[in-house]
All heavy atoms as TSV, in Angstrom:
chain	resi	resn	atom	element	x	y	z
A	1	MET	N	N	67.503	-19.871	16.670
A	1	MET	CA	C	66.216	-19.718	16.070
A	1	MET	C	C	65.820	-18.196	16.151
A	1	MET	O	O	65.920	-17.643	17.189
A	1	MET	CB	C	65.238	-20.645	16.562
A	1	MET	CG	C	63.807	-20.314	15.963
A	1	MET	SD	S	62.434	-21.401	16.262
A	1	MET	CE	C	62.710	-22.301	17.733
A	2	SER	N	N	65.495	-17.613	15.156
A	2	SER	CA	C	65.067	-16.223	15.079
A	2	SER	C	C	63.691	-16.103	15.630
A	2	SER	O	O	62.867	-16.891	15.518
A	2	SER	CB	C	65.242	-15.534	13.816
A	2	SER	OG	O	64.402	-16.169	12.871
A	3	PRO	N	N	63.419	-14.877	16.294
A	3	PRO	CA	C	62.056	-14.717	16.873
A	3	PRO	C	C	61.050	-14.572	15.758
A	3	PRO	O	O	61.300	-14.177	14.611
A	3	PRO	CB	C	62.130	-13.376	17.693
A	3	PRO	CG	C	63.408	-12.763	17.063
A	3	PRO	CD	C	64.210	-13.843	16.474
A	4	ALA	N	N	59.762	-14.923	16.057
A	4	ALA	CA	C	58.674	-14.792	15.141
A	4	ALA	C	C	58.656	-13.307	14.665
A	4	ALA	O	O	58.745	-12.343	15.423
A	4	ALA	CB	C	57.388	-15.195	15.721
A	5	PRO	N	N	58.226	-13.028	13.375
A	5	PRO	CA	C	57.994	-11.635	12.864
A	5	PRO	C	C	56.727	-11.171	13.717
A	5	PRO	O	O	55.806	-11.956	13.908
A	5	PRO	CB	C	57.717	-11.864	11.373
A	5	PRO	CG	C	57.396	-13.357	11.199
A	5	PRO	CD	C	57.987	-14.058	12.276
A	6	LYS	N	N	56.888	-9.911	13.974
A	6	LYS	CA	C	55.616	-9.306	14.631
A	6	LYS	C	C	55.044	-8.254	13.806
A	6	LYS	O	O	55.566	-7.483	13.165
A	6	LYS	CB	C	56.210	-8.528	15.932
A	6	LYS	CG	C	55.109	-7.981	16.733
A	6	LYS	CD	C	55.620	-7.489	18.069
A	6	LYS	CE	C	55.479	-8.519	19.134
A	6	LYS	NZ	N	55.769	-7.971	20.506
A	7	CYS	N	N	53.674	-8.341	13.634
A	7	CYS	CA	C	52.944	-7.534	12.722
A	7	CYS	C	C	51.760	-6.868	13.430
A	7	CYS	O	O	51.000	-7.451	14.051
A	7	CYS	CB	C	52.413	-8.464	11.626
A	7	CYS	SG	S	51.332	-7.598	10.393
A	8	PHE	N	N	51.734	-5.552	13.320
A	8	PHE	CA	C	50.691	-4.674	13.849
A	8	PHE	C	C	49.677	-4.543	12.775
A	8	PHE	O	O	49.942	-4.110	11.642
A	8	PHE	CB	C	51.154	-3.395	14.229
A	8	PHE	CG	C	50.208	-2.409	15.007
A	8	PHE	CD1	C	50.121	-2.437	16.352
A	8	PHE	CD2	C	49.363	-1.635	14.254
A	8	PHE	CE1	C	49.230	-1.607	16.963
A	8	PHE	CE2	C	48.443	-0.879	14.817
A	8	PHE	CZ	C	48.355	-0.881	16.280
A	9	MET	N	N	48.329	-4.906	13.133
A	9	MET	CA	C	47.244	-4.836	12.053
A	9	MET	C	C	46.363	-3.704	12.461
A	9	MET	O	O	45.887	-3.577	13.601
A	9	MET	CB	C	46.467	-6.164	12.098
A	9	MET	CG	C	47.237	-7.271	11.488
A	9	MET	SD	S	46.277	-8.771	11.379
A	9	MET	CE	C	45.201	-8.376	9.992
A	10	SER	N	N	46.129	-2.749	11.531
A	10	SER	CA	C	45.270	-1.640	11.661
A	10	SER	C	C	44.236	-1.849	10.559
A	10	SER	O	O	44.543	-2.239	9.424
A	10	SER	CB	C	45.964	-0.397	11.394
A	10	SER	OG	O	45.059	0.731	11.501
A	11	TYR	N	N	42.910	-1.537	10.860
A	11	TYR	CA	C	41.992	-1.756	9.873
A	11	TYR	C	C	40.762	-0.785	10.157
A	11	TYR	O	O	40.635	-0.260	11.274
A	11	TYR	CB	C	41.469	-3.114	9.778
A	11	TYR	CG	C	40.782	-3.525	11.264
A	11	TYR	CD1	C	39.479	-3.571	11.407
A	11	TYR	CD2	C	41.674	-3.941	12.210
A	11	TYR	CE1	C	38.912	-4.029	12.639
A	11	TYR	CE2	C	41.148	-4.434	13.469
A	11	TYR	CZ	C	39.816	-4.419	13.666
A	11	TYR	OH	O	39.366	-4.859	14.830
A	12	SER	N	N	39.997	-0.477	9.062
A	12	SER	CA	C	38.785	0.272	9.287
A	12	SER	C	C	37.679	-0.632	9.971
A	12	SER	O	O	37.565	-1.775	9.738
A	12	SER	CB	C	38.162	0.840	7.967
A	12	SER	OG	O	37.895	-0.283	7.156
A	13	HIS	N	N	36.896	0.052	10.865
A	13	HIS	CA	C	35.777	-0.668	11.568
A	13	HIS	C	C	34.490	-0.333	10.889
A	13	HIS	O	O	33.571	0.010	11.504
A	13	HIS	CB	C	35.836	-0.240	13.117
A	13	HIS	CG	C	36.984	-0.664	13.727
A	13	HIS	ND1	N	38.250	-0.080	13.712
A	13	HIS	CD2	C	37.225	-1.716	14.615
A	13	HIS	CE1	C	39.054	-0.683	14.452
A	13	HIS	NE2	N	38.511	-1.685	15.004
A	14	ASP	N	N	34.457	-0.649	9.598
A	14	ASP	CA	C	33.248	-0.257	8.720
A	14	ASP	C	C	32.042	-1.175	9.104
A	14	ASP	O	O	31.030	-0.546	9.211
A	14	ASP	CB	C	33.586	-0.425	7.179
A	14	ASP	CG	C	34.634	0.529	6.801
A	14	ASP	OD1	O	34.814	1.605	7.489
A	14	ASP	OD2	O	35.203	0.265	5.663
A	15	ASN	N	N	32.264	-2.418	9.136
A	15	ASN	CA	C	31.135	-3.226	9.498
A	15	ASN	C	C	31.529	-4.573	10.076
A	15	ASN	O	O	32.847	-4.903	10.104
A	15	ASN	CB	C	30.237	-3.452	8.234
A	15	ASN	CG	C	31.175	-4.051	7.106
A	15	ASN	OD1	O	31.662	-5.147	7.242
A	15	ASN	ND2	N	31.096	-3.474	5.914
A	16	GLU	N	N	30.683	-5.318	10.592
A	16	GLU	CA	C	31.025	-6.648	11.232
A	16	GLU	C	C	31.694	-7.601	10.350
A	16	GLU	O	O	32.623	-8.289	10.655
A	16	GLU	CB	C	29.702	-7.235	11.863
A	16	GLU	CG	C	30.056	-8.376	12.713
A	16	GLU	CD	C	28.805	-8.860	13.443
A	16	GLU	OE1	O	28.021	-7.998	13.850
A	16	GLU	OE2	O	28.626	-10.106	13.534
A	17	GLU	N	N	31.185	-7.625	9.050
A	17	GLU	CA	C	31.804	-8.657	8.026
A	17	GLU	C	C	33.368	-8.299	7.851
A	17	GLU	O	O	34.137	-9.225	7.819
A	17	GLU	CB	C	31.128	-8.412	6.760
A	17	GLU	CG	C	31.622	-9.407	5.623
A	17	GLU	CD	C	30.948	-9.220	4.287
A	17	GLU	OE1	O	30.042	-8.390	4.228
A	17	GLU	OE2	O	31.296	-9.858	3.395
A	18	HIS	N	N	33.602	-7.024	7.806
A	18	HIS	CA	C	35.085	-6.690	7.559
A	18	HIS	C	C	35.936	-6.939	8.781
A	18	HIS	O	O	36.987	-7.515	8.683
A	18	HIS	CB	C	35.168	-5.089	7.283
A	18	HIS	CG	C	36.628	-4.700	6.973
A	18	HIS	ND1	N	37.381	-5.149	5.909
A	18	HIS	CD2	C	37.486	-3.923	7.629
A	18	HIS	CE1	C	38.532	-4.613	5.922
A	18	HIS	NE2	N	38.567	-3.895	7.025
A	19	GLU	N	N	35.369	-6.748	9.975
A	19	GLU	CA	C	35.976	-7.026	11.263
A	19	GLU	C	C	36.265	-8.561	11.390
A	19	GLU	O	O	37.273	-9.044	11.790
A	19	GLU	CB	C	35.208	-6.501	12.377
A	19	GLU	CG	C	35.319	-5.054	12.583
A	19	GLU	CD	C	34.646	-4.492	13.665
A	19	GLU	OE1	O	34.485	-5.119	14.831
A	19	GLU	OE2	O	34.183	-3.302	13.724
A	20	GLU	N	N	35.313	-9.405	10.927
A	20	GLU	CA	C	35.435	-10.834	10.928
A	20	GLU	C	C	36.504	-11.284	9.991
A	20	GLU	O	O	37.237	-12.207	10.144
A	20	GLU	CB	C	34.089	-11.473	10.599
A	20	GLU	CG	C	33.085	-11.301	11.748
A	20	GLU	CD	C	31.694	-11.857	11.423
A	20	GLU	OE1	O	31.512	-12.489	10.236
A	20	GLU	OE2	O	30.732	-11.687	12.176
A	21	TRP	N	N	36.535	-10.623	8.844
A	21	TRP	CA	C	37.553	-11.001	7.685
A	21	TRP	C	C	38.937	-10.693	8.324
A	21	TRP	O	O	39.911	-11.431	8.200
A	21	TRP	CB	C	37.272	-10.163	6.480
A	21	TRP	CG	C	38.281	-10.393	5.525
A	21	TRP	CD1	C	38.328	-11.493	4.526
A	21	TRP	CD2	C	39.530	-9.768	5.180
A	21	TRP	NE1	N	39.378	-11.456	3.642
A	21	TRP	CE2	C	40.153	-10.360	4.028
A	21	TRP	CE3	C	40.121	-8.623	5.772
A	21	TRP	CZ2	C	41.374	-9.913	3.503
A	21	TRP	CZ3	C	41.284	-8.042	5.212
A	21	TRP	CH2	C	41.926	-8.782	4.107
A	22	VAL	N	N	39.140	-9.565	8.986
A	22	VAL	CA	C	40.423	-9.149	9.664
A	22	VAL	C	C	40.850	-10.171	10.653
A	22	VAL	O	O	41.940	-10.578	10.764
A	22	VAL	CB	C	40.345	-7.722	10.193
A	22	VAL	CG1	C	41.503	-7.509	10.977
A	22	VAL	CG2	C	40.175	-6.698	9.072
A	23	LEU	N	N	39.875	-10.527	11.531
A	23	LEU	CA	C	40.075	-11.508	12.557
A	23	LEU	C	C	40.546	-12.883	11.991
A	23	LEU	O	O	41.515	-13.549	12.350
A	23	LEU	CB	C	38.919	-11.740	13.378
A	23	LEU	CG	C	38.997	-12.796	14.531
A	23	LEU	CD1	C	40.228	-12.365	15.511
A	23	LEU	CD2	C	37.700	-12.876	15.289
A	24	SER	N	N	39.795	-13.314	10.804
A	24	SER	CA	C	40.220	-14.459	10.194
A	24	SER	C	C	41.635	-14.348	9.587
A	24	SER	O	O	42.501	-15.397	9.733
A	24	SER	CB	C	39.314	-14.734	9.030
A	24	SER	OG	O	39.674	-15.957	8.299
A	25	LEU	N	N	42.095	-13.292	9.003
A	25	LEU	CA	C	43.491	-13.088	8.515
A	25	LEU	C	C	44.421	-13.157	9.641
A	25	LEU	O	O	45.420	-13.923	9.475
A	25	LEU	CB	C	43.444	-11.777	7.739
A	25	LEU	CG	C	44.860	-11.355	7.166
A	25	LEU	CD1	C	45.403	-12.383	6.265
A	25	LEU	CD2	C	44.803	-10.101	6.521
A	26	ALA	N	N	44.147	-12.416	10.635
A	26	ALA	CA	C	45.044	-12.453	11.885
A	26	ALA	C	C	45.211	-13.918	12.379
A	26	ALA	O	O	46.396	-14.246	12.689
A	26	ALA	CB	C	44.511	-11.518	12.850
A	27	THR	N	N	44.189	-14.552	12.433
A	27	THR	CA	C	44.347	-15.937	12.906
A	27	THR	C	C	45.134	-16.843	12.037
A	27	THR	O	O	46.052	-17.570	12.447
A	27	THR	CB	C	42.850	-16.602	13.043
A	27	THR	OG1	O	42.120	-15.825	14.081
A	27	THR	CG2	C	42.921	-17.980	13.613
A	28	ARG	N	N	44.965	-16.709	10.749
A	28	ARG	CA	C	45.830	-17.451	9.809
A	28	ARG	C	C	47.242	-17.023	9.886
A	28	ARG	O	O	48.204	-18.002	9.808
A	28	ARG	CB	C	45.307	-17.277	8.438
A	28	ARG	CG	C	44.001	-18.140	8.141
A	28	ARG	CD	C	43.525	-17.865	6.736
A	28	ARG	NE	N	42.940	-16.531	6.654
A	28	ARG	CZ	C	42.660	-16.016	5.450
A	28	ARG	NH1	N	42.876	-16.458	4.393
A	28	ARG	NH2	N	42.197	-14.775	5.560
A	29	LEU	N	N	47.485	-15.802	10.073
A	29	LEU	CA	C	48.914	-15.367	10.216
A	29	LEU	C	C	49.481	-15.920	11.440
A	29	LEU	O	O	50.650	-16.500	11.410
A	29	LEU	CB	C	48.972	-13.823	10.243
A	29	LEU	CG	C	48.691	-13.063	8.922
A	29	LEU	CD1	C	48.507	-11.639	9.158
A	29	LEU	CD2	C	49.916	-13.392	7.931
A	30	ARG	N	N	48.745	-15.910	12.527
A	30	ARG	CA	C	49.292	-16.508	13.840
A	30	ARG	C	C	49.507	-18.067	13.737
A	30	ARG	O	O	50.520	-18.595	14.279
A	30	ARG	CB	C	48.304	-16.221	15.014
A	30	ARG	CG	C	48.542	-14.917	15.682
A	30	ARG	CD	C	48.087	-15.046	17.009
A	30	ARG	NE	N	48.388	-13.847	17.758
A	30	ARG	CZ	C	47.936	-13.328	18.820
A	30	ARG	NH1	N	47.114	-14.083	19.454
A	30	ARG	NH2	N	48.294	-12.181	19.341
A	31	GLU	N	N	48.575	-18.745	12.940
A	31	GLU	CA	C	48.820	-20.144	12.798
A	31	GLU	C	C	50.071	-20.435	11.876
A	31	GLU	O	O	50.573	-21.521	11.889
A	31	GLU	CB	C	47.604	-20.689	12.098
A	31	GLU	CG	C	46.373	-20.840	12.859
A	31	GLU	CD	C	45.084	-21.107	12.143
A	31	GLU	OE1	O	45.027	-21.171	10.876
A	31	GLU	OE2	O	44.091	-21.448	12.888
A	32	ASN	N	N	50.515	-19.401	11.188
A	32	ASN	CA	C	51.636	-19.608	10.323
A	32	ASN	C	C	52.940	-18.914	10.940
A	32	ASN	O	O	53.931	-18.545	10.172
A	32	ASN	CB	C	51.341	-19.161	8.835
A	32	ASN	CG	C	50.594	-20.130	8.104
A	32	ASN	OD1	O	50.961	-21.185	7.682
A	32	ASN	ND2	N	49.173	-19.814	8.117
A	33	GLY	N	N	52.968	-18.621	12.236
A	33	GLY	CA	C	54.204	-18.193	12.937
A	33	GLY	C	C	54.382	-16.662	13.025
A	33	GLY	O	O	55.391	-16.256	13.417
A	34	VAL	N	N	53.357	-15.865	12.717
A	34	VAL	CA	C	53.448	-14.410	12.784
A	34	VAL	C	C	52.854	-14.017	14.097
A	34	VAL	O	O	51.760	-14.347	14.432
A	34	VAL	CB	C	52.778	-13.671	11.614
A	34	VAL	CG1	C	52.909	-12.166	11.771
A	34	VAL	CG2	C	53.494	-14.126	10.352
A	35	ASP	N	N	53.537	-13.224	14.914
A	35	ASP	CA	C	53.042	-12.704	16.213
A	35	ASP	C	C	52.206	-11.475	15.762
A	35	ASP	O	O	52.818	-10.375	15.520
A	35	ASP	CB	C	54.194	-12.309	17.089
A	35	ASP	CG	C	53.678	-11.871	18.426
A	35	ASP	OD1	O	52.549	-11.959	18.734
A	35	ASP	OD2	O	54.632	-11.450	19.227
A	36	VAL	N	N	50.936	-11.501	15.703
A	36	VAL	CA	C	50.000	-10.396	15.289
A	36	VAL	C	C	49.570	-9.553	16.503
A	36	VAL	O	O	49.172	-10.244	17.471
A	36	VAL	CB	C	48.717	-11.069	14.553
A	36	VAL	CG1	C	47.735	-9.913	14.225
A	36	VAL	CG2	C	49.279	-11.789	13.297
A	37	ILE	N	N	49.700	-8.398	16.353
A	37	ILE	CA	C	49.047	-7.391	17.470
A	37	ILE	C	C	47.769	-6.898	16.793
A	37	ILE	O	O	47.712	-6.269	15.761
A	37	ILE	CB	C	49.969	-6.256	17.711
A	37	ILE	CG1	C	51.351	-6.765	18.295
A	37	ILE	CG2	C	49.400	-5.203	18.604
A	37	ILE	CD1	C	52.363	-5.761	18.465
A	38	LEU	N	N	46.570	-7.292	17.385
A	38	LEU	CA	C	45.296	-6.917	16.851
A	38	LEU	C	C	44.459	-6.419	18.003
A	38	LEU	O	O	44.435	-7.064	19.088
A	38	LEU	CB	C	44.662	-8.156	16.248
A	38	LEU	CG	C	43.314	-7.942	15.625
A	38	LEU	CD1	C	43.410	-7.094	14.399
A	38	LEU	CD2	C	42.735	-9.393	15.320
A	39	ASP	N	N	43.746	-5.328	17.790
A	39	ASP	CA	C	42.953	-4.797	18.863
A	39	ASP	C	C	41.842	-5.804	19.299
A	39	ASP	O	O	41.561	-5.853	20.556
A	39	ASP	CB	C	42.231	-3.528	18.444
A	39	ASP	CG	C	41.170	-3.719	17.344
A	39	ASP	OD1	O	41.237	-4.645	16.695
A	39	ASP	OD2	O	40.351	-2.745	17.177
A	40	GLN	N	N	41.317	-6.667	18.592
A	40	GLN	CA	C	40.307	-7.603	19.002
A	40	GLN	C	C	40.898	-8.605	20.012
A	40	GLN	O	O	40.214	-9.200	20.788
A	40	GLN	CB	C	39.731	-8.298	17.834
A	40	GLN	CG	C	39.057	-7.537	16.900
A	40	GLN	CD	C	38.414	-8.303	15.732
A	40	GLN	OE1	O	37.843	-9.259	15.820
A	40	GLN	NE2	N	38.628	-7.748	14.442
A	41	TRP	N	N	42.178	-8.813	20.025
A	41	TRP	CA	C	42.889	-9.671	21.009
A	41	TRP	C	C	43.575	-8.891	22.189
A	41	TRP	O	O	43.649	-9.304	23.271
A	41	TRP	CB	C	44.016	-10.540	20.337
A	41	TRP	CG	C	43.385	-11.528	19.378
A	41	TRP	CD1	C	42.245	-12.172	19.513
A	41	TRP	CD2	C	44.155	-12.046	18.208
A	41	TRP	NE1	N	42.110	-12.995	18.389
A	41	TRP	CE2	C	43.184	-12.900	17.577
A	41	TRP	CE3	C	45.230	-11.764	17.633
A	41	TRP	CZ2	C	43.590	-13.631	16.465
A	41	TRP	CZ3	C	45.629	-12.425	16.360
A	41	TRP	CH2	C	44.795	-13.428	15.867
A	42	ASP	N	N	44.096	-7.684	21.829
A	42	ASP	CA	C	45.068	-7.054	22.674
A	42	ASP	C	C	44.524	-5.773	23.257
A	42	ASP	O	O	45.303	-5.042	24.036
A	42	ASP	CB	C	46.390	-6.696	21.927
A	42	ASP	CG	C	47.138	-8.025	21.368
A	42	ASP	OD1	O	47.106	-8.988	22.122
A	42	ASP	OD2	O	47.400	-8.020	20.178
A	43	LEU	N	N	43.382	-5.365	22.991
A	43	LEU	CA	C	42.900	-4.076	23.607
A	43	LEU	C	C	41.437	-4.417	24.024
A	43	LEU	O	O	40.505	-4.531	23.185
A	43	LEU	CB	C	42.899	-2.933	22.476
A	43	LEU	CG	C	42.381	-1.671	23.020
A	43	LEU	CD1	C	43.193	-1.012	24.129
A	43	LEU	CD2	C	42.321	-0.758	21.752
A	44	GLY	N	N	41.218	-4.403	25.291
A	44	GLY	CA	C	39.886	-4.606	25.844
A	44	GLY	C	C	39.047	-3.313	25.872
A	44	GLY	O	O	39.620	-2.161	25.768
A	45	LEU	N	N	37.805	-3.502	26.083
A	45	LEU	CA	C	36.839	-2.283	26.255
A	45	LEU	C	C	37.408	-1.432	27.409
A	45	LEU	O	O	37.652	-1.868	28.491
A	45	LEU	CB	C	35.426	-2.791	26.532
A	45	LEU	CG	C	34.348	-1.724	26.617
A	45	LEU	CD1	C	34.296	-0.891	25.261
A	45	LEU	CD2	C	33.050	-2.311	26.962
A	46	GLY	N	N	37.626	-0.226	27.113
A	46	GLY	CA	C	38.127	0.705	28.065
A	46	GLY	C	C	39.657	0.716	28.258
A	46	GLY	O	O	40.270	1.147	29.214
A	47	GLY	N	N	40.260	-0.172	27.454
A	47	GLY	CA	C	41.710	-0.401	27.558
A	47	GLY	C	C	42.669	0.871	27.269
A	47	GLY	O	O	42.146	1.886	26.823
A	48	ASP	N	N	43.870	0.690	27.538
A	48	ASP	CA	C	44.779	1.795	27.457
A	48	ASP	C	C	45.292	1.841	25.954
A	48	ASP	O	O	46.204	1.179	25.527
A	48	ASP	CB	C	45.992	1.505	28.300
A	48	ASP	CG	C	46.960	2.686	28.451
A	48	ASP	OD1	O	46.862	3.572	27.538
A	48	ASP	OD2	O	47.935	2.497	29.237
A	49	ILE	N	N	44.622	2.715	25.130
A	49	ILE	CA	C	44.951	2.935	23.827
A	49	ILE	C	C	46.381	3.235	23.442
A	49	ILE	O	O	47.080	2.733	22.592
A	49	ILE	CB	C	44.012	3.801	23.048
A	49	ILE	CG1	C	42.545	3.125	23.049
A	49	ILE	CG2	C	44.349	4.114	21.686
A	49	ILE	CD1	C	41.428	4.015	22.563
A	50	PRO	N	N	46.918	4.262	24.264
A	50	PRO	CA	C	48.311	4.618	23.999
A	50	PRO	C	C	49.290	3.439	24.253
A	50	PRO	O	O	50.217	3.223	23.498
A	50	PRO	CB	C	48.573	5.771	24.916
A	50	PRO	CG	C	47.302	6.437	25.180
A	50	PRO	CD	C	46.272	5.266	25.123
A	51	ALA	N	N	48.932	2.581	25.192
A	51	ALA	CA	C	49.811	1.434	25.415
A	51	ALA	C	C	49.715	0.421	24.328
A	51	ALA	O	O	50.743	-0.123	23.905
A	51	ALA	CB	C	49.563	0.832	26.833
A	52	PHE	N	N	48.545	0.234	23.882
A	52	PHE	CA	C	48.243	-0.589	22.720
A	52	PHE	C	C	48.979	-0.153	21.463
A	52	PHE	O	O	49.616	-0.966	20.806
A	52	PHE	CB	C	46.790	-0.809	22.448
A	52	PHE	CG	C	46.434	-1.466	21.131
A	52	PHE	CD1	C	46.581	-2.809	21.069
A	52	PHE	CD2	C	46.001	-0.740	20.057
A	52	PHE	CE1	C	46.253	-3.547	19.949
A	52	PHE	CE2	C	45.653	-1.467	18.780
A	52	PHE	CZ	C	45.842	-2.927	18.765
A	53	MET	N	N	49.039	1.130	21.277
A	53	MET	CA	C	49.774	1.669	20.063
A	53	MET	C	C	51.167	1.594	20.136
A	53	MET	O	O	51.852	1.686	19.058
A	53	MET	CB	C	49.206	3.188	19.855
A	53	MET	CG	C	47.821	3.384	19.554
A	53	MET	SD	S	47.320	2.377	18.110
A	53	MET	CE	C	48.005	3.377	16.883
A	54	ASP	N	N	51.807	1.275	21.317
A	54	ASP	CA	C	53.308	0.947	21.344
A	54	ASP	C	C	53.563	-0.242	20.538
A	54	ASP	O	O	54.686	-0.405	20.172
A	54	ASP	CB	C	53.626	0.716	22.893
A	54	ASP	CG	C	53.722	1.981	23.609
A	54	ASP	OD1	O	53.787	3.112	23.022
A	54	ASP	OD2	O	53.806	2.011	24.965
A	55	GLY	N	N	52.548	-1.053	20.213
A	55	GLY	CA	C	52.841	-2.150	19.303
A	55	GLY	C	C	53.367	-1.769	17.965
A	55	GLY	O	O	54.030	-2.476	17.251
A	56	LEU	N	N	53.062	-0.514	17.605
A	56	LEU	CA	C	53.641	0.067	16.421
A	56	LEU	C	C	55.144	0.090	16.388
A	56	LEU	O	O	55.815	-0.242	15.349
A	56	LEU	CB	C	53.151	1.497	16.161
A	56	LEU	CG	C	51.641	1.590	15.594
A	56	LEU	CD1	C	51.152	3.144	15.680
A	56	LEU	CD2	C	51.566	1.063	14.230
A	57	THR	N	N	55.696	0.444	17.533
A	57	THR	CA	C	57.221	0.562	17.573
A	57	THR	C	C	57.811	-0.797	17.776
A	57	THR	O	O	59.033	-0.990	17.523
A	57	THR	CB	C	57.653	1.517	18.690
A	57	THR	OG1	O	57.154	0.943	19.961
A	57	THR	CG2	C	57.136	2.907	18.371
A	58	GLU	N	N	57.143	-1.775	18.251
A	58	GLU	CA	C	57.593	-3.142	18.509
A	58	GLU	C	C	57.552	-4.006	17.333
A	58	GLU	O	O	58.040	-5.131	17.324
A	58	GLU	CB	C	56.796	-3.764	19.713
A	58	GLU	CG	C	57.007	-3.047	21.012
A	58	GLU	CD	C	55.962	-3.459	22.033
A	58	GLU	OE1	O	55.225	-4.415	21.816
A	58	GLU	OE2	O	55.962	-2.876	23.139
A	59	SER	N	N	56.797	-3.602	16.301
A	59	SER	CA	C	56.573	-4.492	15.183
A	59	SER	C	C	57.519	-4.369	14.032
A	59	SER	O	O	58.208	-3.306	13.819
A	59	SER	CB	C	55.100	-4.210	14.570
A	59	SER	OG	O	54.192	-4.429	15.521
A	60	SER	N	N	57.794	-5.507	13.348
A	60	SER	CA	C	58.689	-5.476	12.216
A	60	SER	C	C	57.862	-5.233	10.880
A	60	SER	O	O	58.465	-4.994	9.847
A	60	SER	CB	C	59.329	-6.828	12.105
A	60	SER	OG	O	58.543	-7.902	12.069
A	61	SER	N	N	56.468	-5.422	10.908
A	61	SER	CA	C	55.742	-5.132	9.755
A	61	SER	C	C	54.322	-4.515	10.208
A	61	SER	O	O	53.998	-4.719	11.338
A	61	SER	CB	C	55.604	-6.272	8.912
A	61	SER	OG	O	55.031	-7.393	9.654
A	62	TYR	N	N	53.633	-3.926	9.282
A	62	TYR	CA	C	52.314	-3.359	9.543
A	62	TYR	C	C	51.474	-3.656	8.361
A	62	TYR	O	O	51.817	-3.579	7.141
A	62	TYR	CB	C	52.644	-1.815	9.662
A	62	TYR	CG	C	53.714	-1.411	10.513
A	62	TYR	CD1	C	54.960	-1.192	10.052
A	62	TYR	CD2	C	53.512	-1.210	11.921
A	62	TYR	CE1	C	55.992	-0.902	10.852
A	62	TYR	CE2	C	54.548	-0.959	12.767
A	62	TYR	CZ	C	55.835	-0.720	12.188
A	62	TYR	OH	O	56.820	-0.482	12.999
A	63	LEU	N	N	50.202	-3.838	8.830
A	63	LEU	CA	C	49.138	-4.104	7.692
A	63	LEU	C	C	48.073	-3.127	7.913
A	63	LEU	O	O	47.550	-2.929	9.176
A	63	LEU	CB	C	48.412	-5.559	7.824
A	63	LEU	CG	C	49.317	-6.647	7.262
A	63	LEU	CD1	C	48.536	-7.980	7.501
A	63	LEU	CD2	C	49.458	-6.520	5.757
A	64	CYS	N	N	47.680	-2.325	6.987
A	64	CYS	CA	C	46.521	-1.441	7.019
A	64	CYS	C	C	45.490	-1.924	6.121
A	64	CYS	O	O	45.663	-1.975	4.878
A	64	CYS	CB	C	47.036	-0.003	6.686
A	64	CYS	SG	S	48.218	0.731	7.777
A	65	LEU	N	N	44.300	-2.249	6.647
A	65	LEU	CA	C	43.320	-2.891	5.845
A	65	LEU	C	C	42.037	-2.001	5.815
A	65	LEU	O	O	41.437	-1.798	6.941
A	65	LEU	CB	C	42.999	-4.295	6.521
A	65	LEU	CG	C	44.190	-5.112	6.646
A	65	LEU	CD1	C	43.941	-6.350	7.561
A	65	LEU	CD2	C	44.673	-5.772	5.292
A	66	PHE	N	N	41.637	-1.648	4.644
A	66	PHE	CA	C	40.490	-0.742	4.564
A	66	PHE	C	C	39.505	-1.352	3.663
A	66	PHE	O	O	39.693	-2.121	2.851
A	66	PHE	CB	C	40.890	0.600	4.023
A	66	PHE	CG	C	41.881	1.316	4.903
A	66	PHE	CD1	C	43.218	1.276	4.786
A	66	PHE	CD2	C	41.367	2.039	6.067
A	66	PHE	CE1	C	44.173	1.918	5.526
A	66	PHE	CE2	C	42.250	2.593	6.874
A	66	PHE	CZ	C	43.510	2.599	6.623
């Protein structure tokens, strides 16, 4: 069995509605077998941003949502 595809999601933090939409999309992707890297899950307040950004090199796909 092949590993789950890994997707790094980047998005604009324009407003709460957009952030909720991104979270909903990420959740649906995870429910369908995609390993999503999302700041709302993987980067806590005061977290290590450079370490989080390493997800870019570990991912097989990228989503940029504006």
